[in-house]
N, CA, C and O atoms as a MOPAC input file, in Angstrom:
PM7 MOZYME 1SCF
protein

 N     48.18800 1    -5.51100 1    10.87700 1
 C     47.24500 1    -5.25500 1    10.65000 1
 C     46.54900 1    -5.50500 1    11.77700 1
 O     47.02700 1    -6.28800 1    12.59800 1
 N     44.88900 1    -4.67700 1    12.08500 1
 C     45.07200 1    -4.66100 1    13.09000 1
 C     43.81500 1    -5.60100 1    13.78000 1
 O     43.78800 1    -6.62900 1    13.10300 1
 N     42.95500 1    -5.66500 1    14.64900 1
 C     42.30600 1    -6.47800 1    14.92700 1
 C     40.77300 1    -6.08500 1    15.09900 1
 O     40.31900 1    -5.25400 1    15.88600 1
 N     40.05900 1    -6.89200 1    14.16000 1
 C     38.37700 1    -6.06200 1    13.97400 1
 C     37.97500 1    -6.76900 1    15.05700 1
 O     38.36200 1    -7.90200 1    15.34200 1
 N     36.99100 1    -5.92900 1    15.82500 1
 C     36.11400 1    -6.36400 1    16.87000 1
 C     35.08700 1    -6.45100 1    16.77700 1
 O     34.90800 1    -5.82800 1    15.73000 1
 N     33.90300 1    -6.86100 1    17.17300 1
 C     32.73300 1    -6.42500 1    16.36600 1
 C     31.64200 1    -6.47900 1    17.85900 1
 O     31.92600 1    -7.21400 1    18.80400 1
 N     30.16000 1    -5.41400 1    17.85900 1
 C     29.80600 1    -5.41000 1    18.72500 1
 C     28.76100 1    -6.38300 1    18.66700 1
 O     28.53800 1    -6.83100 1    17.54200 1
 N     28.06400 1    -6.81800 1    19.61500 1
 C     26.99600 1    -7.94700 1    19.99400 1
 C     25.50300 1    -7.01700 1    19.55000 1
 O     25.24300 1    -5.82600 1    19.71900 1
 N     24.76100 1    -8.04700 1    18.97200 1
 C     23.86700 1    -7.38300 1    18.46200 1
 C     22.63000 1    -6.73500 1    19.91000 1
 O     21.84900 1    -5.78300 1    19.91600 1
 N     22.96500 1    -7.78000 1    20.97300 1
 C     21.97400 1    -7.53900 1    21.78100 1
 C     22.48000 1    -6.46500 1    22.54400 1
 O     21.75400 1    -6.18700 1    23.49900 1
 N     23.51100 1    -5.76100 1    22.42700 1
 C     24.09100 1    -4.64500 1    23.15700 1
 C     23.25900 1    -3.49800 1    23.12000 1
 O     22.79100 1    -2.79200 1    24.01300 1
 N     23.17000 1    -3.46800 1    21.71900 1
 C     22.34200 1    -2.20000 1    21.50300 1
 C     21.20100 1    -1.41000 1    22.92600 1
 O     20.88100 1    -2.02600 1    23.94300 1
 N     20.89600 1    -0.36900 1    22.69100 1
 C     20.36200 1     0.35200 1    23.68000 1
 C     18.45300 1     0.99600 1    23.33200 1
 O     18.19300 1     2.17000 1    23.06800 1
 N     17.87400 1     0.37700 1    23.38900 1
 C     16.11700 1     0.49000 1    23.00600 1
 C     15.85900 1     1.84800 1    24.02200 1
 O     16.19300 1     1.95200 1    25.20200 1
 N     15.24300 1     2.72100 1    23.27700 1
 C     14.72200 1     3.58200 1    23.40000 1
 C     13.31800 1     3.87000 1    23.42600 1
 O     12.90300 1     3.77100 1    22.27100 1
 N     12.44100 1     4.16600 1    24.17800 1
 C     11.30200 1     4.05400 1    24.58800 1
 C     10.68200 1     5.15100 1    23.74700 1
 O      9.49400 1     5.04500 1    23.44400 1
 N     11.36700 1     6.16100 1    23.35900 1
 C     10.69100 1     7.18900 1    22.44900 1
 C     10.82200 1     7.02500 1    20.94700 1
 O     10.64300 1     8.00700 1    20.22600 1
 N     11.16900 1     5.67100 1    20.35800 1
 C     11.52800 1     5.38300 1    19.47200 1
 C     10.24900 1     5.08900 1    18.48800 1
 O      9.36900 1     4.30200 1    18.83600 1
 N     10.21500 1     5.73200 1    17.32100 1
 C      9.19100 1     5.55000 1    16.53200 1
 C      8.66800 1     3.69600 1    16.15800 1
 O      7.50200 1     3.31300 1    16.05500 1
 N      9.76300 1     2.94100 1    16.03600 1
 C     10.00500 1     1.79300 1    16.06700 1
 C      8.95600 1     0.69400 1    16.68400 1
 O      8.51400 1    -0.34400 1    16.18900 1
 N      8.74200 1     1.27200 1    17.86200 1
 C      7.82300 1     0.66800 1    19.04800 1
 C      6.68900 1     0.99100 1    19.11900 1
 O      6.07700 1     0.75800 1    20.16100 1
 N      6.08800 1     1.59500 1    18.08700 1
 C      4.57500 1     1.67300 1    17.81400 1
 C      3.91200 1     0.28400 1    17.59900 1
 O      4.60100 1    -0.53900 1    16.99600 1
 N      2.55400 1    -0.12800 1    18.04400 1
 C      1.92700 1    -1.23700 1    17.45600 1
 C      2.02300 1    -0.94900 1    16.12200 1
 O      2.29100 1     0.04100 1    15.44100 1
 N      1.63400 1    -2.46600 1    15.88300 1
 C      1.60100 1    -2.66500 1    14.44700 1
 C     -0.24100 1    -2.66200 1    14.19800 1
 O     -1.14500 1    -3.04800 1    14.94000 1
 N     -0.25800 1    -2.12300 1    12.99600 1
 C     -1.68000 1    -1.84600 1    12.92400 1
 C     -1.84300 1    -2.53100 1    11.65400 1
 O     -1.09400 1    -2.36000 1    10.69200 1
 N     -2.92900 1    -3.38100 1    11.68200 1
 C     -3.23200 1    -4.27100 1    10.75800 1
 C     -4.13100 1    -3.44400 1     9.47400 1
 O     -5.22100 1    -2.92200 1     9.70600 1
 N     -3.47300 1    -3.42500 1     8.09200 1
 C     -4.50300 1    -2.93400 1     7.06700 1
 C     -5.15400 1    -3.95000 1     6.26200 1
 O     -4.75900 1    -4.92300 1     5.62000 1
 N     -6.20700 1    -3.44800 1     6.48700 1
 C     -7.37100 1    -4.19900 1     5.62200 1
 C     -7.37100 1    -3.49600 1     4.11300 1
 O     -7.23200 1    -2.33400 1     3.73300 1
 N     -7.60200 1    -4.81200 1     3.41200 1
 C     -7.33900 1    -4.21400 1     2.17300 1
 C     -8.65000 1    -4.36900 1     1.58600 1
 O     -9.37600 1    -5.32400 1     1.86500 1
 N     -9.15000 1    -2.92200 1     0.31500 1
 C    -10.47500 1    -3.06500 1    -0.11200 1
 C    -11.01700 1    -3.94900 1    -0.89900 1
 O    -10.32600 1    -4.34800 1    -1.83700 1
 N    -12.60700 1    -4.57300 1    -0.70300 1
 C    -12.83300 1    -5.09600 1    -1.92900 1
 C    -13.64400 1    -4.62100 1    -2.71300 1
 O    -14.68500 1    -3.97100 1    -2.61300 1
 N    -12.74400 1    -5.22300 1    -3.90500 1
 C    -13.43500 1    -4.25400 1    -5.24800 1
 C    -15.18800 1    -4.92600 1    -5.86900 1
 O    -15.65700 1    -5.99300 1    -5.47200 1
 N    -15.64400 1    -4.31600 1    -6.53000 1
 C    -16.33800 1    -5.12400 1    -7.32900 1
 C    -16.55200 1    -4.19300 1    -8.69500 1
 O    -16.07700 1    -3.06800 1    -8.84800 1
 N    -17.37000 1    -4.91400 1    -9.64500 1
 C    -17.86100 1    -4.01400 1   -10.89600 1
 C    -18.44800 1    -2.70800 1   -10.82300 1
 O    -18.79800 1    -2.68300 1    -9.64300 1
 N    -18.61000 1    -2.17100 1   -11.06500 1
 C    -19.12800 1    -0.44300 1   -11.45700 1
 C    -19.40500 1     0.21900 1    -9.91200 1
 O    -20.36100 1     0.79700 1    -9.39400 1
 N    -18.26300 1    -0.11700 1    -9.53200 1
 C    -17.84100 1     0.70300 1    -7.90600 1
 C    -17.15000 1     2.21100 1    -8.16600 1
 O    -16.04700 1     2.42200 1    -8.67000 1
 N    -17.79300 1     2.86800 1    -7.83900 1
 C    -16.91100 1     4.07000 1    -7.90100 1
 C    -15.38500 1     3.95500 1    -7.25200 1
 O    -14.97000 1     3.15300 1    -6.41500 1
 N    -14.82200 1     4.84000 1    -7.80800 1
 C    -13.38300 1     4.99700 1    -7.16300 1
 C    -12.60200 1     6.54400 1    -7.66300 1
 O    -12.70800 1     7.11800 1    -8.74700 1
 N    -11.89600 1     6.90100 1    -6.58100 1
 C    -10.97100 1     8.06600 1    -6.88600 1
 C     -9.19900 1     7.79400 1    -6.90300 1
 O     -8.43900 1     7.31600 1    -6.06000 1
 N     -9.02000 1     8.24800 1    -8.03800 1
 C     -7.56400 1     7.88300 1    -7.91600 1
 C     -6.63000 1     9.31700 1    -7.91000 1
 O     -7.16600 1    10.31400 1    -8.39400 1
 N     -5.55700 1     9.40900 1    -7.49300 1
 C     -4.91400 1    10.41300 1    -7.00000 1
 C     -4.38400 1    11.46500 1    -8.39400 1
 O     -4.32700 1    12.68500 1    -8.54900 1
 N     -4.13900 1    10.58800 1    -9.03100 1
 C     -3.14600 1    10.76400 1   -10.26200 1
 C     -4.22800 1    10.88200 1   -11.64400 1
 O     -4.06000 1    11.70800 1   -12.54100 1
 N     -5.51500 1     9.74200 1   -11.60100 1
 C     -6.40400 1    10.12200 1   -12.92700 1
 C     -7.51700 1    10.32800 1   -12.65300 1
 O     -8.38700 1     9.94600 1   -13.43500 1
 N     -7.87800 1    11.02000 1   -11.41400 1
 C     -9.01600 1    11.45900 1   -10.94400 1
 C    -10.08700 1    10.48400 1   -10.58500 1
 O     -9.71500 1     9.50400 1    -9.93900 1
 N    -11.48700 1    10.59100 1   -10.92300 1
 C    -13.17000 1     9.93000 1   -10.65600 1
 C    -12.99900 1     8.62900 1   -11.62000 1
 O    -12.26700 1     8.88100 1   -12.57800 1
 N    -13.24500 1     7.97600 1   -11.60700 1
 C    -13.13700 1     6.60800 1   -12.05900 1
 C    -14.62700 1     5.42700 1   -11.79200 1
 O    -15.45700 1     5.50300 1   -10.88500 1
 N    -14.57500 1     4.60700 1   -12.69200 1
 C    -15.57800 1     3.43200 1   -12.48900 1
 C    -15.22400 1     2.01200 1   -12.50200 1
 O    -14.31800 1     1.88000 1   -13.32400 1
 N    -15.57500 1     0.70300 1   -11.87700 1
 C    -14.38700 1    -0.12400 1   -12.31300 1
 C    -15.17400 1    -1.10800 1   -13.29400 1
 O    -16.35300 1    -1.37600 1   -13.06200 1
 N    -14.43600 1    -1.68900 1   -14.49700 1
 C    -14.84800 1    -2.11200 1   -15.38100 1
 C    -14.62900 1    -3.62900 1   -15.50600 1
 O    -15.16600 1    -4.51400 1   -16.17200 1
 N    -13.51500 1    -3.58000 1   -14.50200 1
 C    -13.06400 1    -5.39200 1   -14.52800 1
 C    -12.00200 1    -5.93300 1   -13.37500 1
 O    -10.84100 1    -5.56500 1   -13.20200 1
 N    -12.48400 1    -6.55700 1   -12.91200 1
 C    -12.08400 1    -7.29500 1   -11.07400 1
 C    -11.04400 1    -8.77600 1   -11.71900 1
 O    -11.43500 1    -9.81300 1   -12.25500 1
 N     -9.25300 1    -8.18500 1   -11.29600 1
 C     -8.46700 1    -9.20600 1   -11.49400 1
 C     -8.29500 1   -10.17100 1   -10.07600 1
 O     -7.20000 1   -10.16800 1    -9.51300 1
 N     -9.74400 1   -11.22700 1    -9.37400 1
 C     -9.36900 1   -11.02600 1    -8.09800 1
 C     -8.80000 1   -10.13200 1    -7.11500 1
 O     -9.44600 1    -9.10200 1    -6.91900 1
 N     -7.61100 1   -10.31000 1    -6.37400 1
 C     -6.96400 1    -9.79000 1    -5.26300 1
 C     -5.57300 1    -9.18400 1    -5.68000 1
 O     -4.78600 1    -8.75600 1    -4.83600 1
 N     -5.26000 1    -9.16800 1    -7.32600 1
 C     -4.17800 1    -8.38300 1    -7.76200 1
 C     -4.53800 1    -7.60900 1    -8.35200 1
 O     -4.06700 1    -6.64300 1    -7.75200 1
 N     -5.31900 1    -7.04000 1    -9.53700 1
 C     -5.59100 1    -5.90600 1    -9.91500 1
 C     -6.68000 1    -5.73900 1   -10.12300 1
 O     -7.41300 1    -6.71900 1    -9.98700 1
 N     -7.47800 1    -4.02400 1   -10.67600 1
 C     -8.74000 1    -4.04500 1   -11.23300 1
 C     -8.47100 1    -3.18800 1   -12.22800 1
 O     -7.35100 1    -2.68500 1   -12.32200 1
 N     -9.75000 1    -2.83100 1   -13.34900 1
 C     -9.50100 1    -2.34600 1   -14.63500 1
 C    -10.36900 1    -1.30900 1   -14.42400 1
 O    -11.56900 1    -1.58100 1   -14.43900 1
 N     -9.83400 1     0.45000 1   -14.12400 1
 C    -11.04600 1     1.43000 1   -13.91800 1
 C    -11.20900 1     2.23100 1   -15.85900 1
 O    -10.36200 1     2.27200 1   -16.75000 1
 N    -12.35400 1     2.62900 1   -15.84000 1
 C    -12.78200 1     3.42100 1   -16.94300 1
 C    -12.60400 1     4.89900 1   -16.18800 1
 O    -13.34100 1     5.18800 1   -15.24600 1
 N    -11.62200 1     5.77300 1   -16.64400 1
 C    -11.35900 1     7.09600 1   -16.27900 1
 C    -12.12700 1     8.06900 1   -17.34900 1
 O    -11.81700 1     9.26000 1   -17.38900 1
 N    -13.16100 1     7.52500 1   -18.23600 1
 C    -13.65200 1     8.65400 1   -19.53700 1
 C    -13.08400 1     8.73100 1   -19.93500 1
 O    -13.16600 1     8.11600 1   -20.99800 1
 N    -11.64000 1     9.60500 1   -19.69500 1
 C    -11.04900 1     9.78200 1   -21.05800 1
 C     -9.77600 1     8.40800 1   -21.35300 1
 O     -9.00700 1     8.50900 1   -22.30900 1
 N     -9.73100 1     7.46600 1   -20.61700 1
 C     -8.92300 1     6.23500 1   -20.88600 1
 C     -9.18000 1     4.89500 1   -19.77400 1
 O    -10.05700 1     4.96600 1   -18.91400 1
 N     -8.45400 1     3.90600 1   -19.89800 1
 C     -8.38900 1     2.86000 1   -19.10400 1
 C     -7.94400 1     2.13400 1   -18.63900 1
 O     -7.72100 1     1.14900 1   -19.34200 1
 N     -7.52100 1     2.06700 1   -17.26200 1
 C     -6.35600 1     1.97500 1   -16.67600 1
 C     -6.34400 1     0.80400 1   -16.07100 1
 O     -7.41900 1     0.56400 1   -15.52200 1
 N     -5.39700 1    -0.16900 1   -15.93800 1
 C     -5.27400 1    -1.27200 1   -14.93400 1
 C     -4.10700 1    -1.20500 1   -14.09700 1
 O     -2.89400 1    -1.16800 1   -14.30600 1
 N     -5.00900 1    -1.20100 1   -12.87200 1
 C     -3.93300 1    -0.85400 1   -11.26300 1
 C     -4.14800 1    -2.05400 1   -10.53500 1
 O     -5.06900 1    -2.79500 1   -10.19200 1
 N     -2.73500 1    -1.92100 1   -10.42800 1
 C     -1.97000 1    -3.07400 1    -9.30700 1
 C     -2.84500 1    -3.10600 1    -8.07200 1
 O     -2.75700 1    -1.98300 1    -7.57500 1
 N     -3.73300 1    -3.94400 1    -7.26500 1
 C     -3.60700 1    -3.95700 1    -6.12700 1
 C     -2.77900 1    -3.93200 1    -4.84400 1
 O     -2.20900 1    -3.23400 1    -5.68300 1
 N     -2.10100 1    -3.96500 1    -3.65300 1
 C     -3.18900 1    -2.79100 1    -3.08200 1
 C     -2.63700 1    -1.15700 1    -3.91500 1
 O     -1.44000 1    -1.03100 1    -4.17100 1
 N     -3.03600 1    -0.69700 1    -4.05600 1
 C     -3.02800 1     0.82100 1    -4.54000 1
 C     -3.60100 1     1.83800 1    -3.04500 1
 O     -4.77100 1     1.88100 1    -2.66300 1
 N     -2.54900 1     2.50300 1    -2.46400 1
 C     -2.79800 1     3.78100 1    -1.65200 1
 C     -2.62800 1     4.94200 1    -2.52100 1
 O     -2.08600 1     5.90800 1    -1.98400 1
 N     -3.02800 1     5.08300 1    -3.94800 1
 C     -3.74600 1     6.48300 1    -4.52200 1
 C     -5.29700 1     5.89500 1    -4.85000 1
 O     -6.08300 1     6.81100 1    -5.09000 1
 N     -5.55700 1     5.29800 1    -4.87400 1
 C     -6.84400 1     4.59600 1    -5.12400 1
 C     -7.99300 1     4.34400 1    -4.09700 1
 O     -8.12200 1     3.18100 1    -3.71300 1
 N     -8.82900 1     5.27800 1    -3.61400 1
 C     -9.83600 1     5.36800 1    -2.89300 1
 C    -11.67700 1     4.81300 1    -3.26700 1
 O    -12.49800 1     5.70000 1    -3.49900 1
 N    -12.01600 1     3.66700 1    -3.27600 1
 C    -13.25300 1     3.70600 1    -2.79100 1
 C    -13.91900 1     4.43300 1    -2.21000 1
 O    -13.82700 1     4.81100 1    -1.04200 1
 N    -14.91200 1     4.77600 1    -3.27600 1
 C    -16.31000 1     5.91700 1    -2.59400 1
 C    -17.70500 1     5.66700 1    -2.79300 1
 O    -18.54300 1     6.44000 1    -2.32900 1

């Protein structure tokens, strides 16, 4: 059998043009309140009818109500 050799992680070459060298941007979560107007990429325009802390919101889209967990990138507060 052959002998396996391992390359140390410290010997990797770091490229200055790597997209992973970007500074981290802090994402600020939106604060929702009952009766806020929102738009959702899939469901359209709606109004908040319930807020469950920072975990979920209930939105009335006219034809139906939908519970949406937070954070949700497809939903924007108007």
